[in-house]
Chimera marker file (.cmm) of the C-alpha trace (Angstrom):
<marker_set name="trace">
<marker id="1" x="-0.280" y="0.053" z="-0.037" r="1" g="1" b="0" radius="0.5"/>
<marker id="2" x="1.498" y="3.410" z="-0.721" r="1" g="1" b="0" radius="0.5"/>
<marker id="3" x="0.667" y="6.319" z="1.255" r="1" g="1" b="0" radius="0.5"/>
<marker id="4" x="1.761" y="10.046" z="0.775" r="1" g="1" b="0" radius="0.5"/>
<marker id="5" x="3.480" y="11.978" z="3.153" r="1" g="1" b="0" radius="0.5"/>
<marker id="6" x="1.556" y="14.949" z="4.027" r="1" g="1" b="0" radius="0.5"/>
<marker id="7" x="2.595" y="18.454" z="5.898" r="1" g="1" b="0" radius="0.5"/>
<marker id="8" x="0.786" y="18.687" z="9.153" r="1" g="1" b="0" radius="0.5"/>
<marker id="9" x="2.019" y="21.957" z="10.937" r="1" g="1" b="0" radius="0.5"/>
<marker id="10" x="5.600" y="21.821" z="11.100" r="1" g="1" b="0" radius="0.5"/>
<marker id="11" x="6.010" y="18.209" z="11.143" r="1" g="1" b="0" radius="0.5"/>
<marker id="12" x="4.589" y="15.295" z="8.375" r="1" g="1" b="0" radius="0.5"/>
<marker id="13" x="2.588" y="12.194" z="8.795" r="1" g="1" b="0" radius="0.5"/>
<marker id="14" x="0.277" y="9.936" z="6.446" r="1" g="1" b="0" radius="0.5"/>
<marker id="15" x="-3.816" y="9.200" z="7.490" r="1" g="1" b="0" radius="0.5"/>
<marker id="16" x="-4.651" y="5.811" z="7.477" r="1" g="1" b="0" radius="0.5"/>
<marker id="17" x="-8.259" y="4.832" z="6.330" r="1" g="1" b="0" radius="0.5"/>
<marker id="18" x="-11.233" y="4.305" z="8.260" r="1" g="1" b="0" radius="0.5"/>
<marker id="19" x="-11.103" y="0.692" z="7.385" r="1" g="1" b="0" radius="0.5"/>
<marker id="20" x="-7.406" y="0.049" z="7.675" r="1" g="1" b="0" radius="0.5"/>
<marker id="21" x="-8.257" y="1.891" z="11.180" r="1" g="1" b="0" radius="0.5"/>
<marker id="22" x="-11.132" y="-0.399" z="11.955" r="1" g="1" b="0" radius="0.5"/>
<marker id="23" x="-9.550" y="-3.472" z="11.084" r="1" g="1" b="0" radius="0.5"/>
<marker id="24" x="-6.604" y="-3.501" z="13.493" r="1" g="1" b="0" radius="0.5"/>
<marker id="25" x="-8.402" y="-2.157" z="16.124" r="1" g="1" b="0" radius="0.5"/>
<marker id="26" x="-6.192" y="0.944" z="16.236" r="1" g="1" b="0" radius="0.5"/>
<marker id="27" x="-7.829" y="3.430" z="19.027" r="1" g="1" b="0" radius="0.5"/>
<marker id="28" x="-5.911" y="6.625" z="20.410" r="1" g="1" b="0" radius="0.5"/>
<marker id="29" x="-1.955" y="5.011" z="20.202" r="1" g="1" b="0" radius="0.5"/>
<marker id="30" x="0.030" y="3.129" z="18.069" r="1" g="1" b="0" radius="0.5"/>
<marker id="31" x="3.425" y="1.761" z="18.952" r="1" g="1" b="0" radius="0.5"/>
<marker id="32" x="5.962" y="2.814" z="16.481" r="1" g="1" b="0" radius="0.5"/>
<marker id="33" x="8.937" y="-0.150" z="16.005" r="1" g="1" b="0" radius="0.5"/>
<marker id="34" x="12.055" y="0.318" z="13.812" r="1" g="1" b="0" radius="0.5"/>
<marker id="35" x="13.497" y="-3.202" z="12.675" r="1" g="1" b="0" radius="0.5"/>
<marker id="36" x="15.830" y="-4.189" z="10.339" r="1" g="1" b="0" radius="0.5"/>
<marker id="37" x="14.842" y="-0.627" z="7.954" r="1" g="1" b="0" radius="0.5"/>
<marker id="38" x="11.143" y="-1.000" z="8.350" r="1" g="1" b="0" radius="0.5"/>
<marker id="39" x="8.516" y="0.945" z="10.493" r="1" g="1" b="0" radius="0.5"/>
<marker id="40" x="6.420" y="-0.983" z="12.030" r="1" g="1" b="0" radius="0.5"/>
<marker id="41" x="2.820" y="0.633" z="13.582" r="1" g="1" b="0" radius="0.5"/>
<marker id="42" x="0.828" y="-2.168" z="16.201" r="1" g="1" b="0" radius="0.5"/>
<marker id="43" x="-1.845" y="-1.438" z="17.618" r="1" g="1" b="0" radius="0.5"/>
<marker id="44" x="-1.908" y="-0.309" z="21.391" r="1" g="1" b="0" radius="0.5"/>
<marker id="45" x="-4.730" y="-2.909" z="22.993" r="1" g="1" b="0" radius="0.5"/>
<marker id="46" x="-7.422" y="-1.076" z="25.424" r="1" g="1" b="0" radius="0.5"/>
<marker id="47" x="-5.999" y="-2.063" z="29.274" r="1" g="1" b="0" radius="0.5"/>
<marker id="48" x="-8.357" y="-4.170" z="31.107" r="1" g="1" b="0" radius="0.5"/>
<marker id="49" x="-10.311" y="-5.065" z="27.749" r="1" g="1" b="0" radius="0.5"/>
<marker id="50" x="-12.766" y="-7.487" z="28.367" r="1" g="1" b="0" radius="0.5"/>
<marker id="51" x="-11.878" y="-8.062" z="32.147" r="1" g="1" b="0" radius="0.5"/>
<marker id="52" x="-15.765" y="-7.397" z="32.928" r="1" g="1" b="0" radius="0.5"/>
<marker id="53" x="-16.677" y="-11.004" z="30.703" r="1" g="1" b="0" radius="0.5"/>
<marker id="54" x="-13.550" y="-12.443" z="32.228" r="1" g="1" b="0" radius="0.5"/>
<marker id="55" x="-14.698" y="-11.812" z="35.403" r="1" g="1" b="0" radius="0.5"/>
<marker id="56" x="-18.007" y="-13.105" z="35.010" r="1" g="1" b="0" radius="0.5"/>
<marker id="57" x="-16.975" y="-16.628" z="33.730" r="1" g="1" b="0" radius="0.5"/>
<marker id="58" x="-14.716" y="-16.761" z="36.657" r="1" g="1" b="0" radius="0.5"/>
<marker id="59" x="-17.617" y="-16.204" z="39.027" r="1" g="1" b="0" radius="0.5"/>
<marker id="60" x="-19.584" y="-18.423" z="37.152" r="1" g="1" b="0" radius="0.5"/>
<marker id="61" x="-16.746" y="-21.090" z="37.201" r="1" g="1" b="0" radius="0.5"/>
<marker id="62" x="-15.859" y="-20.481" z="41.313" r="1" g="1" b="0" radius="0.5"/>
<marker id="63" x="-13.041" y="-19.088" z="40.412" r="1" g="1" b="0" radius="0.5"/>
<marker id="64" x="-13.058" y="-16.021" z="42.043" r="1" g="1" b="0" radius="0.5"/>
<marker id="65" x="-12.014" y="-17.166" z="45.565" r="1" g="1" b="0" radius="0.5"/>
<marker id="66" x="-9.193" y="-15.308" z="47.149" r="1" g="1" b="0" radius="0.5"/>
<marker id="67" x="-5.707" y="-16.864" z="47.821" r="1" g="1" b="0" radius="0.5"/>
<marker id="68" x="-5.043" y="-15.660" z="50.995" r="1" g="1" b="0" radius="0.5"/>
<marker id="69" x="-7.061" y="-14.597" z="53.708" r="1" g="1" b="0" radius="0.5"/>
<marker id="70" x="-7.179" y="-10.431" z="53.355" r="1" g="1" b="0" radius="0.5"/>
<marker id="71" x="-6.479" y="-10.302" z="56.962" r="1" g="1" b="0" radius="0.5"/>
<marker id="72" x="-3.204" y="-11.521" z="58.852" r="1" g="1" b="0" radius="0.5"/>
<marker id="73" x="-3.842" y="-12.949" z="62.007" r="1" g="1" b="0" radius="0.5"/>
<marker id="74" x="-1.180" y="-10.882" z="63.298" r="1" g="1" b="0" radius="0.5"/>
<marker id="75" x="-2.489" y="-7.430" z="61.356" r="1" g="1" b="0" radius="0.5"/>
<marker id="76" x="-2.728" y="-4.551" z="63.446" r="1" g="1" b="0" radius="0.5"/>
<marker id="77" x="-6.325" y="-2.940" z="62.541" r="1" g="1" b="0" radius="0.5"/>
<marker id="78" x="-6.342" y="-0.376" z="64.863" r="1" g="1" b="0" radius="0.5"/>
<marker id="79" x="-3.970" y="1.524" z="63.312" r="1" g="1" b="0" radius="0.5"/>
<marker id="80" x="-5.862" y="2.148" z="60.487" r="1" g="1" b="0" radius="0.5"/>
<marker id="81" x="-8.616" y="3.807" z="62.691" r="1" g="1" b="0" radius="0.5"/>
<link id1="1" id2="2" r="1" g="1" b="0" radius="0.2"/>
<link id1="2" id2="3" r="1" g="1" b="0" radius="0.2"/>
<link id1="3" id2="4" r="1" g="1" b="0" radius="0.2"/>
<link id1="4" id2="5" r="1" g="1" b="0" radius="0.2"/>
<link id1="5" id2="6" r="1" g="1" b="0" radius="0.2"/>
<link id1="6" id2="7" r="1" g="1" b="0" radius="0.2"/>
<link id1="7" id2="8" r="1" g="1" b="0" radius="0.2"/>
<link id1="8" id2="9" r="1" g="1" b="0" radius="0.2"/>
<link id1="9" id2="10" r="1" g="1" b="0" radius="0.2"/>
<link id1="10" id2="11" r="1" g="1" b="0" radius="0.2"/>
<link id1="11" id2="12" r="1" g="1" b="0" radius="0.2"/>
<link id1="12" id2="13" r="1" g="1" b="0" radius="0.2"/>
<link id1="13" id2="14" r="1" g="1" b="0" radius="0.2"/>
<link id1="14" id2="15" r="1" g="1" b="0" radius="0.2"/>
<link id1="15" id2="16" r="1" g="1" b="0" radius="0.2"/>
<link id1="16" id2="17" r="1" g="1" b="0" radius="0.2"/>
<link id1="17" id2="18" r="1" g="1" b="0" radius="0.2"/>
<link id1="18" id2="19" r="1" g="1" b="0" radius="0.2"/>
<link id1="19" id2="20" r="1" g="1" b="0" radius="0.2"/>
<link id1="20" id2="21" r="1" g="1" b="0" radius="0.2"/>
<link id1="21" id2="22" r="1" g="1" b="0" radius="0.2"/>
<link id1="22" id2="23" r="1" g="1" b="0" radius="0.2"/>
<link id1="23" id2="24" r="1" g="1" b="0" radius="0.2"/>
<link id1="24" id2="25" r="1" g="1" b="0" radius="0.2"/>
<link id1="25" id2="26" r="1" g="1" b="0" radius="0.2"/>
<link id1="26" id2="27" r="1" g="1" b="0" radius="0.2"/>
<link id1="27" id2="28" r="1" g="1" b="0" radius="0.2"/>
<link id1="28" id2="29" r="1" g="1" b="0" radius="0.2"/>
<link id1="29" id2="30" r="1" g="1" b="0" radius="0.2"/>
<link id1="30" id2="31" r="1" g="1" b="0" radius="0.2"/>
<link id1="31" id2="32" r="1" g="1" b="0" radius="0.2"/>
<link id1="32" id2="33" r="1" g="1" b="0" radius="0.2"/>
<link id1="33" id2="34" r="1" g="1" b="0" radius="0.2"/>
<link id1="34" id2="35" r="1" g="1" b="0" radius="0.2"/>
<link id1="35" id2="36" r="1" g="1" b="0" radius="0.2"/>
<link id1="36" id2="37" r="1" g="1" b="0" radius="0.2"/>
<link id1="37" id2="38" r="1" g="1" b="0" radius="0.2"/>
<link id1="38" id2="39" r="1" g="1" b="0" radius="0.2"/>
<link id1="39" id2="40" r="1" g="1" b="0" radius="0.2"/>
<link id1="40" id2="41" r="1" g="1" b="0" radius="0.2"/>
<link id1="41" id2="42" r="1" g="1" b="0" radius="0.2"/>
<link id1="42" id2="43" r="1" g="1" b="0" radius="0.2"/>
<link id1="43" id2="44" r="1" g="1" b="0" radius="0.2"/>
<link id1="44" id2="45" r="1" g="1" b="0" radius="0.2"/>
<link id1="45" id2="46" r="1" g="1" b="0" radius="0.2"/>
<link id1="46" id2="47" r="1" g="1" b="0" radius="0.2"/>
<link id1="47" id2="48" r="1" g="1" b="0" radius="0.2"/>
<link id1="48" id2="49" r="1" g="1" b="0" radius="0.2"/>
<link id1="49" id2="50" r="1" g="1" b="0" radius="0.2"/>
<link id1="50" id2="51" r="1" g="1" b="0" radius="0.2"/>
<link id1="51" id2="52" r="1" g="1" b="0" radius="0.2"/>
<link id1="52" id2="53" r="1" g="1" b="0" radius="0.2"/>
<link id1="53" id2="54" r="1" g="1" b="0" radius="0.2"/>
<link id1="54" id2="55" r="1" g="1" b="0" radius="0.2"/>
<link id1="55" id2="56" r="1" g="1" b="0" radius="0.2"/>
<link id1="56" id2="57" r="1" g="1" b="0" radius="0.2"/>
<link id1="57" id2="58" r="1" g="1" b="0" radius="0.2"/>
<link id1="58" id2="59" r="1" g="1" b="0" radius="0.2"/>
<link id1="59" id2="60" r="1" g="1" b="0" radius="0.2"/>
<link id1="60" id2="61" r="1" g="1" b="0" radius="0.2"/>
<link id1="61" id2="62" r="1" g="1" b="0" radius="0.2"/>
<link id1="62" id2="63" r="1" g="1" b="0" radius="0.2"/>
<link id1="63" id2="64" r="1" g="1" b="0" radius="0.2"/>
<link id1="64" id2="65" r="1" g="1" b="0" radius="0.2"/>
<link id1="65" id2="66" r="1" g="1" b="0" radius="0.2"/>
<link id1="66" id2="67" r="1" g="1" b="0" radius="0.2"/>
<link id1="67" id2="68" r="1" g="1" b="0" radius="0.2"/>
<link id1="68" id2="69" r="1" g="1" b="0" radius="0.2"/>
<link id1="69" id2="70" r="1" g="1" b="0" radius="0.2"/>
<link id1="70" id2="71" r="1" g="1" b="0" radius="0.2"/>
<link id1="71" id2="72" r="1" g="1" b="0" radius="0.2"/>
<link id1="72" id2="73" r="1" g="1" b="0" radius="0.2"/>
<link id1="73" id2="74" r="1" g="1" b="0" radius="0.2"/>
<link id1="74" id2="75" r="1" g="1" b="0" radius="0.2"/>
<link id1="75" id2="76" r="1" g="1" b="0" radius="0.2"/>
<link id1="76" id2="77" r="1" g="1" b="0" radius="0.2"/>
<link id1="77" id2="78" r="1" g="1" b="0" radius="0.2"/>
<link id1="78" id2="79" r="1" g="1" b="0" radius="0.2"/>
<link id1="79" id2="80" r="1" g="1" b="0" radius="0.2"/>
<link id1="80" id2="81" r="1" g="1" b="0" radius="0.2"/>
</marker_set>
């Protein structure tokens, strides 16, 4: 695919089509990787994407139990009051 380099203020850049942006899930940022004479643009995934569905599935499977007690036997809770 060939893209034209365009003037953007004092910089230069290029535009990606809406189709490419949607196909590769590009949101607000991309990672730019320089590798062996190539420039690679990689979409940055949304942090915590689909966590809600994962937590729901964990709950349904009974996998959402604490791995250790949230209060330790020797913990002094009075210092937090």
